[in-house]
C-alpha positions, 0 to 999 in steps of 0.5 A: 835393086830388086829382090824376089820375095815370097810370102809363105804362111805370113813370113817373108823369104828372100830369094837373093843369092850370093852377091846379087844384091850388088847388081847396079854398077854404082853399088858395086863401085861403092861397096866393093871397089872403093873399099878395095882401093882404099885398102890397097892404098893403105897396104901398098903406100908404105912400100912405095914410101920406103922405095922412094926414100931409099933412092932419094938424094940427101937434099931431097929428104928434108927440103920439101919446099923445093922437092916433092916428098912423093917423087924423086928427082935424080935417084941415087944408090948412095944410101944402099951402098952405105948400108951394105958396105959401110955399116954392120948390116950384112952381119946383122942380116946374116945373124937374123937368118941364122936365128930364123932358120934354127928357130924354125927347125926347133919349132918343127922338131918340137911340134913333130915330137909332141903331136897327138896320135891321129884319132879315128871314130872308134877311139875312146878318150881312155884309149887316146890317153893311154897311147898319147905320146908325152910332150917333148922338145928336141934340142938341136945343137 
């Protein structure tokens, strides 16, 4: 790793710009790619685990002495069929979507109604206070 240093009036200055201090391949791997790989593994592993667990047959879910917990042998859609057709999950999902939709609409309406007027450089605090709309909430029924 090389850096251009200049001595000016007894002070050292560093002319390294950006990420040029990661010039060597080993340093790039250690400082950039290895932490990125660890982060991606930690981020993506739960999604992989959920996907393989959803398609595993029942006997593979608990029998780790015969089956690997990280791989599926003979995938099945029985769990998904059970979830969608033999439980109340579709109703719960519909209820969640309705609540999320109306919560978003109410939040947008409330924020649009209570937003302060746009300020310009010539505005003073007194003029902004005199023209500000009072905070309010729209109730959509």
